[in-house]
C-alpha positions in Angstrom: 0.0 0.0 0.0 1.2 3.6 -0.6 1.6 4.3 3.1 4.4 1.7 3.1 6.3 3.2 0.1 9.4 5.1 1.0 8.8 8.8 0.6 11.5 9.3 -2.0 9.9 6.5 -4.2 6.4 8.1 -3.8 7.8 11.5 -4.8 9.4 10.1 -7.9 6.2 8.2 -8.9 4.3 11.5 -8.4 6.7 13.3 -10.8 6.0 10.6 -13.5 2.2 10.6 -12.6 2.0 14.4 -13.1 4.0 14.3 -16.4 1.9 11.6 -17.9 -1.4 13.2 -17.2 -3.0 15.5 -19.8 -6.6 15.8 -18.5 -8.0 17.9 -21.4 -11.2 19.8 -20.7 -13.9 17.5 -22.0 -16.0 18.5 -24.9 -18.3 16.6 -27.2 -16.4 14.3 -29.5 -17.5 11.9 -32.2 -16.3 8.8 -30.4 -14.5 7.8 -27.2 -11.8 5.1 -27.4 -11.6 3.3 -24.0 -8.2 1.6 -23.8 -8.2 -1.8 -22.1 -6.0 -2.4 -19.1 -6.2 -3.7 -15.5 -8.1 -0.6 -14.5 -11.9 -0.9 -14.6 -12.1 2.8 -13.8 -11.6 3.4 -17.5 -15.0 2.0 -18.2 -16.5 3.9 -15.3 -15.1 7.2 -16.6 -16.2 6.5 -20.2 -19.8 5.9 -18.8 -19.6 9.2 -17.0 -18.6 11.0 -20.2 -21.4 9.3 -22.1 -24.0 10.4 -19.5 -22.6 13.9 -19.5 -23.2 14.2 -23.2 -19.6 14.2 -24.4 -19.6 10.8 -26.1 -22.4 9.5 -28.4 -20.4 6.4 -29.1 -17.7 4.4 -27.2 -15.3 1.8 -28.5 -13.8 -0.4 -25.8 -10.7 -2.0 -27.1 -8.4 -4.7 -25.7 -7.8 -8.4 -25.6 -5.7 -9.5 -22.6 -2.2 -9.0 -21.3 -0.5 -11.2 -18.7 -1.5 -8.5 -16.1 -5.2 -8.7 -17.0 -6.1 -12.2 -18.0 -7.0 -13.3 -14.4 -9.1 -10.2 -13.7 -10.8 -10.0 -17.1 -10.9 -13.6 -18.4 -13.3 -12.8 -21.3 -11.0 -9.9 -22.4 -10.6 -6.3 -21.3 -13.0 -4.8 -23.8 -15.7 -7.3 -23.1 -15.6 -6.6 -19.4 -15.5 -2.9 -20.0 -18.6 -3.1 -22.1 -20.4 -5.1 -19.4 -19.4 -2.5 -16.8 -20.6 0.4 -18.9 -23.9 -1.3 -19.4 -24.2 -1.8 -15.7 -23.7 1.9 -15.3 -26.5 2.7 -17.7 -24.8 3.1 -21.1 -27.1 1.6 -23.8 -25.7 -1.4 -25.7 -26.2 0.4 -29.0 -23.8 3.2 -27.9 -20.9 0.7 -27.5 -18.7 -1.1 -29.9 -16.2 -3.7 -28.8 -12.8 -4.3 -30.4 -11.6 -7.5 -28.7 -8.2 -8.3 -30.4 -5.8 -5.4 -29.6 -2.8 -6.5 -27.6 -1.0 -3.2 -27.2 -1.8 0.5 -27.4 -0.9 0.9 -31.1 -3.2 -1.9 -32.0 -6.0 -0.3 -29.8 -6.0 2.7 -32.2 -5.3 0.7 -35.4 -8.1 -1.8 -34.9 -10.6 0.7 -33.4 -10.1 2.9 -36.4 -10.7 -0.1 -38.7 -13.8 -1.1 -36.8 -15.3 2.4 -37.0 -14.6 2.6 -40.7 -16.2 -0.8 -41.3 -19.3 0.5 -39.6 -19.3 3.7 -41.7 -18.8 6.0 -38.7 -17.2 9.3 -39.7 -14.7 10.5 -37.1 -13.3 14.0 -36.9 -12.7 14.0 -33.1 -11.7 11.3 -30.6 -11.6 11.3 -26.9 -9.0 8.8 -25.6 -10.2 7.4 -22.2 -7.5 5.5 -20.3 -5.7 5.1 -17.1 -4.7 8.5 -15.6 -1.0 7.9 -16.2 -1.4 6.5 -19.7 -2.6 9.7 -21.3 0.6 11.2 -22.7 1.8 8.0 -24.3 -1.7 7.3 -25.7 -2.0 10.8 -27.0 1.4 10.7 -28.8 0.5 7.4 -30.5 -3.0 8.4 -31.5 -1.8 11.7 -33.0 0.8 10.0 -35.1 -1.4 7.1 -36.2 -4.6 9.1 -36.7 -3.3 12.6 -37.7 -6.5 13.8 -39.3 -8.6 13.7 -36.2 -8.7 16.0 -33.2 -7.5 14.1 -30.1 -8.4 14.8 -26.5 -7.4 12.7 -23.5 -9.5 12.1 -20.4 -9.2 9.9 -17.3 -10.7 9.6 -13.8 -9.8 12.6 -11.6 -8.1 10.9 -8.7 -5.0 11.6 -6.5 -2.0 9.3 -6.8 -2.2 7.9 -3.3 -5.9 7.2 -3.7 -5.3 5.5 -7.0 -2.6 3.3 -5.6 -4.9 2.2 -2.8 -7.7 1.5 -5.2 -5.5 -0.7 -7.4 -4.1 -2.6 -4.4 -0.8 -3.4 -6.1 1.8 -0.6 -5.8 4.5 -2.5 -7.7 2.2 -3.2 -10.7 1.3 0.5 -11.0 4.8 1.8 -10.6 6.3 -0.7 -13.0 3.7 0.3 -15.6 4.1 4.0 -15.2 7.9 3.6 -15.4 7.6 1.6 -18.6 5.0 4.0 -20.1 7.5 6.9 -19.5 10.3 5.0 -21.2 8.0 4.2 -24.2 7.2 7.9 -24.7 10.8 8.5 -25.5 11.4 5.2 -27.5 8.2 5.6 -29.6 9.2 9.2 -30.4 12.7 8.2 -31.5 11.3 5.3 -33.6 8.8 7.6 -35.3 5.8 5.6 -34.3 4.5 8.3 -32.0 4.5 12.1 -31.9 7.6 13.1 -30.0 7.0 14.6 -26.6 9.2 16.9 -24.6 10.9 15.0 -21.8 11.9 17.3 -18.9 15.2 16.5 -17.2 13.6 16.1 -13.8 11.1 13.6 -15.1 13.7 11.4 -16.8 15.8 11.6 -13.6 12.9 10.3 -11.6 12.4 7.5 -14.1 16.0 6.5 -13.8 15.8 6.5 -10.0 12.8 4.2 -10.1 14.5 1.8 -12.5 17.5 1.7 -10.2 15.2 1.0 -7.3 13.9 -2.1 -9.1 10.8 -0.8 -10.8 12.0 -2.1 -14.2 9.8 -5.2 -14.7 8.2 -3.8 -17.8 11.0 -1.6 -19.1 12.6 -2.6 -22.4 16.1 -3.6 -21.3 17.8 -3.3 -24.6 15.8 -0.8 -26.7 18.4 -0.9 -29.5 
């Protein structure tokens, strides 16, 4: 639990957390893309945005990763859909893309699904984990350059989020890896490059040195 984390570790995680959040002011978009993960709060937030009138249509996208297969055995997108329906989103306002295995595929396959349904898209609201926003934004802007891209996530404080997830190490390992991928994807040309402040990269390196490197690409070359 976060109360047991050393203060220096928590401070470094907070630096990465703040950097990775975008939290655009919501406005009505043609579609919301709910990115599958271990965080069911993504579906909750997508439902809130639907009920607030910002999203007439939601695509939930995601198969499974090793970190989600036990929690969502029928697939991330399928469970997200079920959750949104429980929260009052009508079935006809939801599309499910059940095959994506990583964020790039989330956008690639969601776009193909929408095109196959004849849905014209000029604006997209990416709905994801709070700390996934910057990486998702950079990928979506590069892969889908003709659409206006906003990012939105649950408004929650870091410590409260860690408590709700119940697995500090999983969250910290993921946010560390996401931060690394922002740089790698920009260098590889698969995502829109993002400015990386010195203090953010220093916090990333300290967390890796502290052992939060389980999802970091060890040899990016």
